[in-house]
C-alpha positions in Angstrom: 94.7 114.4 79.8 97.0 114.5 76.8 97.4 117.6 74.7 96.1 115.7 71.7 92.9 114.7 73.6 92.4 118.2 75.0 92.8 119.7 71.5 90.3 117.2 70.0 87.7 118.1 72.8 88.3 121.8 72.4 87.9 121.5 68.6 84.6 119.8 68.9 83.3 122.2 71.6 84.2 125.2 69.5 82.7 123.7 66.4 79.4 123.1 68.1 79.5 126.5 69.9 79.9 128.5 66.7 77.4 126.4 64.8 74.6 127.2 67.3 75.4 130.9 67.4 73.4 131.2 64.3 69.9 132.1 65.4 67.0 129.9 64.5 64.1 131.5 62.7 61.9 133.5 65.2 58.9 131.5 66.5 59.7 128.4 64.5 59.4 124.9 65.9 62.7 123.1 65.3 63.1 119.7 63.7 65.4 117.8 65.9 68.1 115.3 64.7 70.1 113.3 67.3 73.8 112.9 66.9 75.8 110.1 68.7 79.5 110.9 68.1 82.6 110.5 70.2 83.1 113.9 71.6 85.7 112.9 74.3 88.3 110.2 74.7 90.9 108.9 72.3 88.5 109.0 69.3 87.3 112.5 69.7 89.2 113.6 66.7 86.7 111.6 64.6 83.8 113.4 66.3 85.3 116.7 65.3 85.5 115.6 61.6 82.0 114.1 61.6 80.5 117.1 63.2 82.0 119.5 60.7 80.0 117.9 57.9 76.7 117.7 59.8 77.0 121.2 61.1 77.8 122.6 57.7 74.8 120.9 56.2 72.4 122.2 58.8 73.6 125.7 58.4 73.1 125.5 54.6 69.7 123.9 54.9 68.5 126.4 57.5 69.9 129.4 55.5 68.1 128.1 52.4 64.7 128.0 54.1 64.0 124.7 52.3 62.0 123.4 55.2 59.1 125.0 57.0 61.0 124.7 60.3 64.8 124.9 61.1 66.8 121.9 62.0 68.6 121.6 65.3 71.2 119.0 66.1 71.1 117.3 69.6 74.6 116.0 70.4 75.4 113.1 72.7 78.8 111.7 73.5 79.3 108.0 72.7 83.0 108.0 73.5 83.0 105.5 70.6 81.8 102.9 73.1 78.5 100.8 73.0 77.3 101.4 76.6 77.4 105.3 76.5 75.8 105.1 73.0 72.9 103.0 74.4 72.3 105.6 77.1 72.5 108.4 74.5 70.1 106.6 72.1 67.6 106.0 74.9 67.7 109.7 75.9 67.1 110.8 72.3 64.3 108.3 71.9 62.5 108.7 75.3 63.2 112.3 76.3 64.0 114.2 73.0 61.6 112.1 70.9 63.9 112.7 67.9 62.9 110.7 64.7 66.3 110.7 63.1 69.8 110.0 64.4 73.4 110.1 63.1 75.6 107.4 64.3 79.3 106.3 63.9 81.6 103.4 64.9 80.6 99.8 64.3 80.1 98.8 68.0 78.1 101.9 68.6 75.9 101.5 65.6 75.4 97.9 66.3 74.3 98.7 69.9 71.8 101.4 68.9 70.2 99.5 66.0 67.8 97.5 68.1 66.6 100.6 69.8 66.1 102.2 66.4 64.0 99.3 65.3 61.9 99.2 68.4 61.3 103.0 68.6 61.1 103.5 64.9 63.9 105.9 64.6 65.9 106.3 61.3 69.6 106.0 61.9 72.2 107.1 59.3 75.7 105.8 59.6 78.5 107.6 57.8 81.6 106.2 59.3 81.2 102.6 60.7 82.2 99.9 58.2 81.6 96.5 59.9 79.9 94.1 57.4 77.6 93.2 60.3 75.8 96.5 59.7 74.3 95.3 56.4 70.6 94.5 57.1 71.0 95.0 60.8 67.8 97.1 61.1 65.2 98.2 58.6 65.7 101.7 60.1 69.5 101.7 59.5 71.1 103.2 56.4 74.8 103.3 55.7 76.0 106.2 53.4 79.6 104.7 53.6 80.7 101.5 51.9 81.5 98.7 54.4 85.0 97.3 54.9 84.3 94.2 52.8 83.8 96.6 49.9 87.1 98.3 50.7 89.0 95.0 51.0 87.4 93.7 47.8 88.7 96.8 46.0 92.2 96.6 47.5 93.2 92.9 47.4 93.0 92.3 43.6 95.3 95.3 43.1 97.6 94.1 45.9 98.0 90.6 44.5 98.2 91.5 40.8 100.0 94.9 40.8 102.1 94.6 44.0 102.7 90.9 44.0 101.5 90.3 47.6 101.4 86.6 48.3 101.6 86.6 52.1 99.7 89.1 54.3 99.3 89.4 58.1 96.3 91.2 59.5 96.5 93.0 62.8 93.0 93.8 63.9 91.2 95.3 66.9 89.0 92.6 68.5 85.6 94.3 68.1 82.8 94.1 65.5 84.7 96.2 63.0 88.0 94.2 63.4 86.2 90.9 63.2 84.4 92.0 60.1 87.7 93.0 58.5 89.1 89.6 59.4 86.3 87.8 57.7 86.5 89.9 54.6 90.2 89.7 54.2 90.2 85.9 54.8 87.6 85.5 52.1 89.4 87.7 49.6 92.7 86.1 50.1 91.2 82.6 49.8 89.7 83.7 46.4 92.9 85.3 45.2 95.4 82.7 46.4 97.4 84.7 48.9 98.4 83.3 52.3 97.1 85.0 55.4 97.6 85.1 59.1 95.9 87.3 61.8 96.8 88.8 65.1 94.1 90.4 67.3 94.6 93.2 69.8 92.2 94.5 72.5 90.5 97.9 71.9 92.4 99.6 74.7 95.9 98.1 74.0 98.8 100.6 73.5 101.9 98.4 73.4 102.3 96.0 70.4 106.0 94.9 70.7 105.0 91.2 71.0 102.7 91.5 68.0 105.4 93.3 66.0 107.9 90.6 66.8 105.5 87.9 65.5 104.9 89.9 62.3 108.6 90.5 61.8 109.3 86.8 62.2 106.5 85.9 59.7 108.2 87.9 56.9 105.0 88.9 55.2 104.8 90.9 51.9 102.3 93.2 53.5 100.6 94.0 56.9 97.0 95.2 57.0 96.0 97.4 60.0 92.3 97.2 61.0 92.1 99.6 64.0 91.2 103.2 64.5 92.1 106.5 66.3 95.3 106.7 68.3 95.7 102.9 68.4 96.2 102.7 64.6 98.9 105.4 64.8 100.7 103.5 67.6 100.6 100.2 65.6 101.9 101.9 62.5 104.8 103.6 64.4 105.7 100.4 66.3 105.7 98.3 63.2 108.3 100.6 61.5 110.3 101.2 64.7 110.3 97.4 65.2 112.0 96.8 61.8 108.9 95.6 59.8 109.7 96.7 56.2 106.7 95.1 54.5 104.1 97.2 52.8 101.4 98.4 55.1 97.7 98.5 54.0 94.7 99.8 55.8 91.1 101.1 55.3 89.4 104.5 55.2 89.5 105.1 58.9 93.3 105.6 58.8 92.8 108.7 56.7 93.3 111.3 59.4 95.6 114.4 59.2 97.7 113.4 62.2 98.2 109.9 60.8 99.2 111.2 57.3 101.9 113.3 58.9 103.7 110.5 60.7 107.0 109.4 59.2 105.9 105.8 59.6 103.0 106.6 57.2 105.3 107.1 54.2 104.2 104.6 51.6 101.1 103.5 53.5 98.4 102.2 51.1 94.7 102.5 52.0 91.2 102.6 50.5 88.4 105.1 50.6 85.1 105.7 48.8 85.3 107.8 45.7 83.6 111.2 45.8 83.5 113.3 42.6 84.3 116.8 43.7 84.4 117.8 40.0 80.7 117.1 39.7 79.0 120.2 38.3 75.8 119.8 40.3 74.8 122.7 42.6 74.9 120.6 45.8 78.5 119.7 45.3 79.4 123.2 44.4 77.6 124.6 47.5 79.3 122.1 49.7 82.8 123.0 48.4 82.2 126.7 48.6 80.9 126.6 52.2 83.5 124.1 53.3 86.4 126.3 51.9 84.8 129.4 53.4 85.1 128.0 56.9 88.0 125.5 56.6 90.4 126.8 53.9 91.4 125.1 50.6 92.3 121.7 52.0 90.4 118.7 50.6 87.4 117.8 52.7 87.4 114.5 54.5 84.9 112.0 53.0 83.6 111.6 56.6 82.6 115.2 56.5 81.0 114.6 53.1 79.1 111.6 54.5 77.5 113.4 57.4 76.7 116.4 55.2 74.9 114.0 52.9 73.2 112.3 55.8 71.6 115.6 56.7 70.7 116.2 53.0 68.8 112.8 53.2 66.9 114.0 56.2 66.1 117.3 54.6 64.8 115.7 51.4 62.7 113.2 53.3 61.4 115.8 55.7 60.4 118.1 52.8 58.7 115.2 51.0 56.6 114.7 54.1 56.0 118.4 54.7 54.7 118.9 51.1 52.2 116.1 51.8 51.3 117.6 55.2 52.4 114.5 57.0 54.1 114.5 60.4 57.8 114.1 60.5 58.1 110.8 62.5 60.6 108.1 62.2 58.1 105.7 60.6 57.1 108.4 58.1 60.7 109.3 57.3 61.4 105.6 56.6 58.5 105.5 54.2 59.7 108.7 52.5 63.2 107.3 52.0 61.9 104.1 50.5 59.6 106.2 48.2 62.2 108.8 47.1 64.8 106.0 46.6 67.5 108.2 44.9 68.8 111.3 46.8 70.7 114.3 45.5 74.0 114.5 47.4 77.6 115.8 47.2 79.3 114.1 44.3 76.1 112.9 42.6 73.3 110.8 43.9 72.8 108.2 46.7 70.6 105.1 46.5 70.5 102.1 48.9 70.5 98.4 48.5 67.6 96.5 50.3 70.0 95.8 53.2 70.6 99.5 53.8 74.1 99.6 52.3 75.3 101.8 49.5 77.5 100.8 46.6 80.1 103.3 45.4 83.3 103.4 43.4 86.4 103.0 45.6 89.9 104.5 45.3 93.3 103.2 46.4 95.7 105.8 47.8 99.4 105.9 48.7 100.8 108.3 51.2 103.7 110.3 49.8 105.4 113.0 51.9 102.4 113.3 54.2 99.8 113.5 51.4 97.5 110.7 50.1 97.8 110.3 46.3 95.3 108.3 44.3 97.0 105.3 42.5 93.8 103.5 41.3 90.1 103.8 41.1 87.9 100.7 41.3 84.3 100.9 40.0 
């Protein structure tokens, strides 16, 4: 086991341990929410970031006594893979009978969506960005813009401001990567830039052959559509292999370890825009509690998304409790469609009929290990 993987596992374990040290209210029946995150393997660092937001929200909701019963998170390890996720979802559905589940990663969310539909369980995705997730299940809601929205924000800027005429995409061959390929191909066709694409397998770690092809192609830019350790290796091998073109990517590359890499200098990527300057009490509470436990660094938008996912659950559950209705998946779905607009960090959240959310996007450039906003796209 690598030191990096061990550290990621330890961070998740400690985060969960200290979260559940807080006692539940005596004699209260808990409201259970399932969580299917990668808690081990090469993508465990994402699970740590996702869990931070969900845990913080549960603590604040329980401390505020906004619901008649406290919330308890039931964690299952997806390893960011579909098959373990299916096992986890079936356990949450059949054994735990939880009506609400947090999910992440495109392949994972795609795999659990049919179970959610069949068992009437609301699933909130705050990290997966494959365009295939739009309209995948009436019970699936995405609190993160999908990668087609990110690429639609980036490419007009890339072609008009950075004069990109020829771009090569290197993408992981899974639902997310295939979605990025389709979105990028569509945008470049519309904007008149030339594209080529090179796929890599999800478990690949050596990209010298791909780097040689990219170098020989002399592109103006390379777009990386991967995640976790693999994206870091691709980034490093591109620069070590003599590729000097601009490098673009999406929100999943915004991890502290990636930002610190020398190869990340000048990297340009997109994320959703969150207004931390919003004066509303929810945003203020989130920032105060985040900084109290994590210092003064900027919160990851992933942490924001899963904090907001739990706020959605709390608001829907309270709506049902006020009406003396049971908190089931079917009733939660009805509540969400009735409430429509939810109070959240940075403002409000509302969903399109296909379960997607539309938000402003921002384009960032990495300078000396720190992302700096260079454009905001409404």
